[in-house]
C-alpha positions in Angstrom: 296.1 144.4 33.1 293.3 144.8 35.6 291.6 147.5 37.6 292.5 148.3 41.2 288.9 149.2 42.1 286.9 146.9 44.3 284.6 144.5 42.3 281.6 142.4 43.2 283.5 139.5 41.7 280.2 138.1 40.3 281.3 138.3 36.8 283.1 135.1 36.8 280.1 133.0 36.0 280.8 129.7 34.5 278.8 126.7 33.2 279.3 123.0 33.0 278.2 119.6 31.5 274.8 118.3 32.4 274.2 115.7 35.0 271.7 114.6 37.7 269.5 116.7 39.8 269.8 117.6 43.5 273.2 119.2 43.1 274.6 118.8 46.6 272.5 115.9 47.9 275.0 113.2 47.3 278.4 115.1 47.2 280.6 116.0 50.2 281.2 119.7 50.9 284.7 119.1 52.4 286.2 117.0 49.8 289.9 117.8 49.1 290.5 120.0 46.1 291.8 118.2 43.1 295.1 118.9 41.5 293.5 120.7 38.6 291.5 123.0 41.1 294.7 124.0 42.9 296.4 124.7 39.5 293.4 126.8 38.4 293.5 128.7 41.7 297.3 129.3 41.2 296.7 130.5 37.7 293.9 132.9 38.7 295.9 134.3 41.6 299.0 134.9 39.6 297.2 136.5 36.9 295.3 138.7 39.3 298.5 139.6 41.2 300.5 140.6 38.1 297.6 142.6 36.5 296.9 144.7 39.8 300.7 145.4 40.1 301.2 146.8 36.6 297.6 148.2 36.2 298.1 150.6 39.2 301.3 152.0 37.7 300.5 152.3 34.1 298.7 155.6 34.6 301.8 156.8 36.5 304.2 155.7 33.7 302.2 157.5 31.0 302.0 160.6 33.1 305.6 160.4 33.9 306.6 160.1 30.4 304.8 163.4 29.6 301.5 162.4 28.3 298.3 164.2 29.3 295.5 162.8 31.4 293.4 162.7 28.3 295.9 160.2 26.7 295.9 158.2 29.8 292.1 158.2 29.6 292.0 157.1 26.1 294.4 154.1 26.7 292.3 153.0 29.6 289.0 153.4 27.7 290.2 151.6 24.6 291.6 148.8 26.5 288.3 148.3 28.5 286.3 148.5 25.3 288.5 145.9 23.5 287.8 143.4 26.2 284.0 144.0 26.3 283.7 143.7 22.6 285.9 140.6 22.2 284.7 138.5 25.0 281.4 137.3 23.4 283.1 136.5 20.1 285.9 134.5 21.6 283.5 132.5 23.7 282.3 130.7 20.6 285.4 128.7 20.0 285.8 128.1 23.7 282.4 126.5 23.7 283.3 124.5 20.7 286.2 122.8 22.7 289.3 125.1 22.2 289.1 126.3 25.8 292.4 125.0 27.0 294.3 126.0 24.1 292.8 129.6 23.9 293.6 129.9 27.7 297.4 128.7 27.2 298.1 130.9 24.2 296.4 134.0 25.5 298.6 133.8 28.6 301.7 133.4 26.4 300.8 136.4 24.2 300.1 138.5 27.3 303.4 137.6 28.6 305.1 138.6 25.5 303.4 141.9 25.4 304.1 142.9 29.0 307.7 141.6 28.5 308.2 144.0 25.6 307.1 147.0 27.7 309.6 145.9 30.4 312.4 145.5 28.0 311.7 148.9 26.3 311.7 150.6 29.9 315.0 148.9 30.8 316.8 149.2 27.4 315.4 152.1 25.3 316.5 154.8 27.6 313.4 154.2 29.7 311.1 156.0 27.0 309.1 153.6 24.9 306.9 155.4 22.3 303.3 155.8 22.8 302.7 153.6 19.7 304.6 150.8 21.4 302.8 151.2 24.8 299.3 151.5 23.3 300.0 148.4 21.1 301.3 146.4 23.9 298.3 147.3 26.0 295.8 146.5 23.3 297.6 143.2 22.6 297.6 142.2 26.2 294.1 143.4 26.8 292.9 141.4 23.7 294.7 138.3 24.9 293.3 138.7 28.5 289.8 139.1 26.9 290.3 135.7 25.1 291.7 134.2 28.3 288.8 135.3 30.4 286.1 134.2 27.9 287.7 130.8 27.5 288.2 130.2 31.2 284.4 130.6 31.8 283.2 127.1 32.3 286.3 125.7 33.7 285.3 125.6 37.4 282.7 122.8 37.1 284.7 120.9 34.5 287.2 120.3 37.2 285.0 120.4 40.3 282.2 118.1 41.7 278.8 119.7 42.3 279.1 120.0 46.0 282.5 121.5 45.9 281.4 124.4 43.6 281.0 127.2 46.3 284.4 126.3 47.7 286.1 126.5 44.4 284.4 129.8 43.5 285.3 131.1 46.9 288.9 130.1 46.2 288.9 132.2 43.1 287.4 135.1 44.9 290.0 134.9 47.7 292.7 135.0 45.1 291.3 138.1 43.5 290.9 139.8 46.9 294.4 138.8 47.9 295.7 140.3 44.7 293.8 143.5 45.4 295.5 143.8 48.8 299.1 142.9 47.7 299.2 143.9 43.9 298.9 147.7 44.2 301.3 148.0 47.1 303.9 145.6 45.4 303.6 147.4 42.0 304.2 150.8 43.7 307.2 149.4 45.5 308.7 147.9 42.3 308.0 151.1 40.4 310.0 153.0 42.9 312.9 150.8 42.3 312.6 150.6 38.6 309.8 151.5 36.3 310.3 148.1 34.3 310.0 145.9 37.3 305.9 145.9 37.7 305.8 144.9 33.9 308.4 142.3 34.6 306.1 140.9 37.4 303.2 140.9 35.2 305.0 139.0 32.4 306.2 136.5 34.9 302.6 136.1 36.3 301.3 135.4 32.9 304.1 132.7 32.4 302.9 131.1 35.7 299.3 131.2 34.4 300.4 129.5 31.1 302.3 126.8 33.0 299.5 126.0 35.3 296.9 125.8 32.5 299.2 123.6 30.5 299.8 121.3 33.6 296.1 120.7 34.1 295.2 117.1 33.1 291.6 117.8 32.1 291.2 118.9 28.5 288.4 121.4 29.7 286.1 120.1 27.1 282.2 120.1 28.0 280.1 117.2 26.6 279.4 117.7 23.0 276.0 119.2 22.3 274.4 121.5 19.8 275.9 124.9 20.5 272.3 126.4 20.1 270.9 124.2 22.7 269.0 126.0 25.5 269.3 129.3 23.8 265.5 129.9 23.6 264.5 127.7 26.5 262.6 129.5 29.2 264.1 127.5 32.0 267.5 127.3 30.7 267.3 123.6 29.9 268.4 122.7 26.5 265.8 121.6 24.0 266.2 118.7 21.9 267.8 119.5 18.5 265.8 118.5 15.5 267.3 115.9 13.1 268.3 117.4 9.7 266.3 116.4 6.9 267.9 113.8 4.6 269.2 115.2 1.3 267.5 114.1 -1.9 269.3 111.2 -3.6 270.2 113.4 -6.6 271.6 116.1 -4.4 275.5 116.5 -4.3 275.4 116.4 -0.5 274.2 112.8 -0.7 277.7 111.8 -1.9 280.1 111.2 1.1 283.0 112.5 -1.1 281.5 115.7 -2.1 282.9 118.8 -0.5 280.6 121.0 1.5 279.2 124.0 -0.4 281.4 127.2 0.3 279.7 129.6 2.6 279.7 133.3 1.6 281.5 135.9 3.8 278.1 137.3 4.6 276.8 133.8 5.7 280.0 133.2 7.8 279.5 136.5 9.6 275.8 135.8 10.1 276.4 132.3 11.5 279.1 133.7 13.9 276.8 136.4 15.0 274.0 133.9 15.7 276.4 131.7 17.7 277.7 134.6 19.6 274.2 135.9 20.5 273.0 132.4 21.8 274.4 133.3 25.2 272.2 136.5 25.3 269.3 134.6 24.3 269.8 132.1 27.1 270.2 134.8 29.8 267.3 136.6 28.5 265.0 133.4 28.7 266.4 132.1 32.0 265.0 133.7 35.2 268.1 132.6 37.3 270.6 134.2 34.8 268.5 137.2 34.5 268.7 137.6 38.3 272.4 137.2 38.3 272.6 139.7 35.3 270.8 142.4 37.1 272.4 141.8 40.6 276.0 141.7 39.2 275.5 144.7 36.8 274.0 146.9 39.4 276.6 146.1 42.1 279.5 146.5 39.8 278.2 149.9 38.6 277.4 151.1 42.1 280.8 150.0 43.4 282.7 151.8 40.6 280.6 155.0 41.1 281.2 154.9 44.9 284.9 154.3 44.4 285.3 157.3 42.0 283.1 159.5 44.3 285.6 158.7 47.1 288.5 159.5 44.8 286.9 163.0 43.9 286.1 163.8 47.4 289.4 162.8 48.9 291.2 164.8 46.3 289.0 167.9 46.9 289.8 167.8 50.6 293.5 167.7 49.9 294.4 164.1 50.3 297.0 162.4 48.0 297.2 159.0 46.6 298.1 157.3 49.9 294.6 157.5 51.4 293.1 155.7 48.3 295.8 153.0 48.7 294.5 152.6 52.3 290.9 152.3 51.1 291.9 149.7 48.6 294.0 147.8 51.2 291.2 147.8 53.7 288.6 146.9 51.0 290.9 143.9 49.7 291.5 142.5 53.3 287.7 142.6 54.0 287.0 141.0 50.8 289.7 138.3 51.5 288.1 137.4 54.8 284.6 137.4 53.3 285.7 135.0 50.6 287.3 132.7 53.0 284.3 132.7 55.2 281.7 132.2 52.3 281.9 128.5 51.8 281.0 127.8 55.4 278.2 130.3 55.4 276.8 128.9 52.2 276.4 125.5 53.8 274.5 127.0 56.8 272.3 129.6 55.3 269.4 129.6 52.7 270.6 130.8 49.5 267.7 133.1 48.9 267.8 134.6 52.4 271.5 135.2 52.2 271.4 137.0 48.9 268.4 139.1 49.9 270.2 139.9 53.3 273.4 141.0 51.5 271.3 143.1 49.1 269.6 145.1 51.9 272.8 145.4 54.1 274.6 147.3 51.3 272.1 150.2 51.4 273.1 151.7 54.7 276.8 151.4 53.7 276.3 153.3 50.5 274.2 156.1 52.2 276.8 156.4 55.0 279.4 157.2 52.3 277.5 160.4 51.7 278.7 161.7 55.1 282.2 160.1 55.1 285.1 162.5 55.9 288.5 160.7 55.9 290.1 157.7 54.3 289.6 155.5 57.4 285.9 156.1 57.3 285.9 155.3 53.5 288.0 152.3 54.1 285.9 151.0 56.8 282.6 151.4 54.6 284.2 150.0 51.5 285.4 147.2 53.7 281.9 146.5 54.8 280.8 146.2 51.2 283.7 143.7 50.4 283.2 141.7 53.5 279.6 140.9 52.9 279.5 140.7 49.1 281.4 137.4 48.7 278.6 135.4 50.3 276.1 136.6 47.7 278.5 136.2 44.7 279.6 132.8 45.6 275.8 131.8 45.9 275.0 133.3 42.6 277.9 132.0 40.7 277.4 128.5 41.9 273.8 128.5 40.9 274.5 129.9 37.5 277.2 127.2 37.2 274.5 124.5 37.8 271.9 126.2 35.7 273.7 126.9 32.4 273.8 124.3 29.6 277.2 122.9 28.6 277.3 124.2 25.0 276.8 127.8 26.2 279.2 128.0 28.9 281.5 130.8 27.8 278.9 132.7 25.9 276.5 133.1 28.8 279.4 134.0 31.0 280.6 136.6 28.4 277.1 138.3 28.3 277.1 138.7 32.2 280.7 139.9 32.2 280.1 142.4 29.4 277.1 143.9 31.1 278.9 144.1 34.5 282.0 145.6 32.8 280.0 148.1 30.8 278.2 149.3 34.0 281.6 149.6 35.7 283.1 151.5 32.9 280.2 154.1 32.6 279.7 154.6 36.3 282.8 156.8 36.9 281.6 159.3 34.3 278.1 159.5 35.9 279.6 159.9 39.4 281.9 162.7 38.2 278.8 164.4 36.6 276.8 164.2 39.8 279.8 165.3 41.9 280.5 168.2 39.7 277.0 169.6 39.4 275.2 168.4 42.6 277.9 167.8 45.3 280.0 165.1 46.6 277.3 163.5 48.6 274.7 163.0 45.7 276.5 160.1 44.0 276.5 158.0 47.2 272.8 158.8 47.9 271.9 158.0 44.4 273.7 154.7 44.6 271.7 153.9 47.9 268.6 154.6 46.0 269.5 152.3 43.2 270.5 149.6 45.8 267.0 149.9 47.4 265.5 149.1 44.0 267.9 146.1 43.6 267.0 144.8 47.2 263.2 145.0 46.4 263.9 143.2 42.9 266.1 140.7 44.6 263.6 140.1 47.6 261.0 138.9 45.2 263.1 137.4 42.5 265.6 135.6 44.6 262.9 133.9 46.7 261.2 132.5 43.6 264.4 131.6 41.7 267.0 130.5 44.2 264.5 128.1 46.0 264.2 125.9 42.9 266.4 122.8 42.4 268.6 123.0 39.4 270.4 120.2 37.5 273.7 119.0 39.0 276.5 120.0 36.6 280.1 119.3 37.3 282.7 116.6 37.0 281.3 113.4 38.4 277.7 114.7 38.4 
């Protein structure tokens, strides 16, 4: 299940196998999307639609069953924390070649979890136990975290370098379209039957599993040392040193001798080292550090502004319908921006485009401090969602080209965890500012944060985004 609040979309950073330099010099931008690309678009759109439809009604279901808002908050918080914690760990087997299997079975498990909720609502007198609901949500959230971690790295394994912005924009468009249609569809289905949104979510996971299984690529990156590139300053993998030969008297020199058993402590240490390789790469790579800072800041700011709008509209006597209007306008604007992004990417300088978007967000955030009604909020949030896809598509495409193959999922999980953590903490900060300083203060504080981001991006993007990165992708 996903959240219905607007996101920057920049958390879907993926990596790819190594190739030649000059990523787009020899590749046509208008090539027809391959069968696997269309299947991946379909899987992403189906997953997003079902998650938006069920996610928007889950709090209503819990409240309608008599549970307190505190319980609703605990369920939401635990499910979010589960995804943030598991992502970097599941990324390790995905980088080792199990990407497609993890994606398929994660979608199947999610379908079963949401299907169990639908059956319980339809059969067991419409009152499933809290234990059942919490278990189903945690299982679904765990499986979704596994799917998302494994899916990172898929884009350029099925796309040529020159087509990367178009493929990323197609994924963005699917997310934005789901943001427009999902909450409204979920609300209408919930009015007809409380089980129907969860039936839709289960069916969406089945569609996702079928699409993943139908993809012809095995979604395996070229075999390389999983630690390659983790400590390289430019993100390029360093040559792995050859292991020293074992002495002739050592049991390891015998081809039939079994490997020495590893202690539990050693196993966990090795897993922690592999899981942290993505963090080391992001820390050492200027491009990925820029993506990390931009993504984390924008996701946190958007979450804070969204909840500030919720608090303000509620205080002024507006119900849930106005927030639905805000989400619909934001989703429609984001869909338009995503569809226009590939053409703009081809015409604009990457550094100038990202810098321009960073500065344009500042007046939009500041104007939210004086917003009065839902139409004003919808227009301003729509402005955010209209311009952001250009920057997120550029940053994602560059991160795809700049991440070594053996660290695909792990680097992406670091970026996603940071952005998700910021989005999870921002509502609490927004609520504290609203309660103690007034409704206008969170928007003004967010505008100040965006000023700092714009200054950082102005200097960092010019230096980082103007450099050539290796072409990575299918056929590179």
